[in-house]
C-alpha positions in Angstrom: 181.2 230.8 -24.4 182.5 227.4 -23.2 183.5 224.7 -25.6 183.8 221.1 -24.6 184.8 218.4 -27.1 185.6 214.8 -26.6 185.3 211.2 -27.4 182.7 209.4 -25.4 185.2 206.6 -24.6 187.8 209.1 -23.4 185.3 211.0 -21.2 183.6 207.9 -19.8 186.2 205.1 -19.7 184.2 203.1 -17.1 181.8 202.2 -19.9 183.9 199.4 -21.4 181.2 197.7 -23.3 177.6 198.1 -24.3 176.7 195.9 -21.3 178.4 198.1 -18.8 176.1 201.1 -18.8 175.3 201.7 -15.2 175.1 205.4 -14.5 176.8 204.8 -11.1 180.0 204.3 -13.1 179.7 207.8 -14.7 182.8 209.9 -14.0 184.2 212.6 -16.3 187.9 211.9 -16.9 190.6 214.5 -17.3 188.6 217.5 -15.8 191.8 219.5 -16.1 191.3 219.4 -19.9 188.1 221.4 -19.4 189.2 224.6 -17.6 189.6 228.2 -18.4 193.3 227.9 -19.2 192.9 225.2 -21.9 190.3 224.9 -24.6 187.3 226.4 -22.8 186.6 230.0 -23.7 184.0 231.8 -21.6 181.6 234.3 -23.2 178.6 235.1 -21.0 178.3 231.5 -19.8 177.2 230.0 -23.1 178.3 226.4 -23.4 178.7 224.3 -26.5 179.9 220.6 -26.5 180.5 217.9 -29.0 180.7 214.1 -28.3 181.5 211.2 -30.5 179.0 208.8 -28.9 179.5 205.7 -31.1 175.9 204.4 -30.7 173.6 206.9 -28.9 170.8 204.6 -27.9 173.0 202.7 -25.4 174.5 205.8 -24.0 171.6 208.3 -23.8 171.4 208.3 -20.0 175.1 209.3 -19.9 174.6 212.0 -22.5 171.7 213.4 -20.4 173.8 213.4 -17.3 176.7 215.1 -19.1 174.4 217.9 -20.4 172.9 218.5 -17.0 176.2 218.3 -15.1 177.9 220.9 -17.5 174.8 223.1 -18.2 175.3 222.6 -21.9 173.4 225.0 -24.2 174.2 223.3 -27.6 175.3 219.7 -27.9 176.4 218.1 -31.1 176.8 214.4 -31.5 178.6 212.3 -34.1 178.4 208.5 -34.7 174.9 208.3 -33.4 174.2 205.1 -35.4 170.5 206.1 -35.5 168.2 204.9 -38.3 165.1 206.5 -39.7 162.9 204.0 -37.8 164.0 205.4 -34.4 161.6 208.3 -33.5 162.8 211.6 -32.2 160.8 211.1 -29.0 163.1 208.1 -28.2 166.3 210.2 -28.2 165.1 213.6 -27.0 166.6 215.6 -24.1 164.0 217.5 -22.0 164.1 221.2 -22.7 166.0 220.8 -26.0 165.1 221.1 -29.7 166.9 218.5 -31.9 167.9 218.1 -35.5 169.4 214.9 -36.8 170.8 213.3 -40.0 170.9 209.6 -39.9 173.2 207.6 -42.0 171.3 205.7 -44.7 173.6 203.2 -46.4 172.7 200.1 -48.3 176.3 198.8 -47.8 177.1 199.6 -44.2 174.8 198.4 -41.4 176.1 200.6 -38.6 178.0 203.8 -38.0 177.5 207.4 -39.0 174.8 209.8 -38.1 174.9 213.3 -36.5 172.6 215.2 -34.2 172.4 218.6 -32.6 170.5 219.5 -29.5 169.8 223.2 -28.7 168.4 224.4 -25.4 165.0 226.0 -25.7 166.1 228.7 -23.3 167.6 230.4 -26.3 165.1 232.0 -28.7 167.2 231.1 -31.8 166.7 227.4 -30.9 162.9 227.4 -30.6 
């Protein structure tokens, strides 16, 4: 099993603002942090990753590219900032099932929210 964790800003520092979201700027930083000698543990090639995305809608293309580049089987996201009026179809990854828990707060207008994507290649994720 492989385990990748990281902060979106740390992995993609070229995305300095919400207006700077060109996928041509996408580069994974610190790849040495994600090798067999550090925190990645291999068990039959199963890969799990977690990203703190700090507003998913503006970074969905980057998340999709990250999942494809690293052949992720299960992806968890925190700080999605999604609200119940955003439909699952708007944030889905092709070939993945998803479950999400949006933050519903009368006091705070942004922040919070978690999501998990599970590849449909695995029968337990169907």
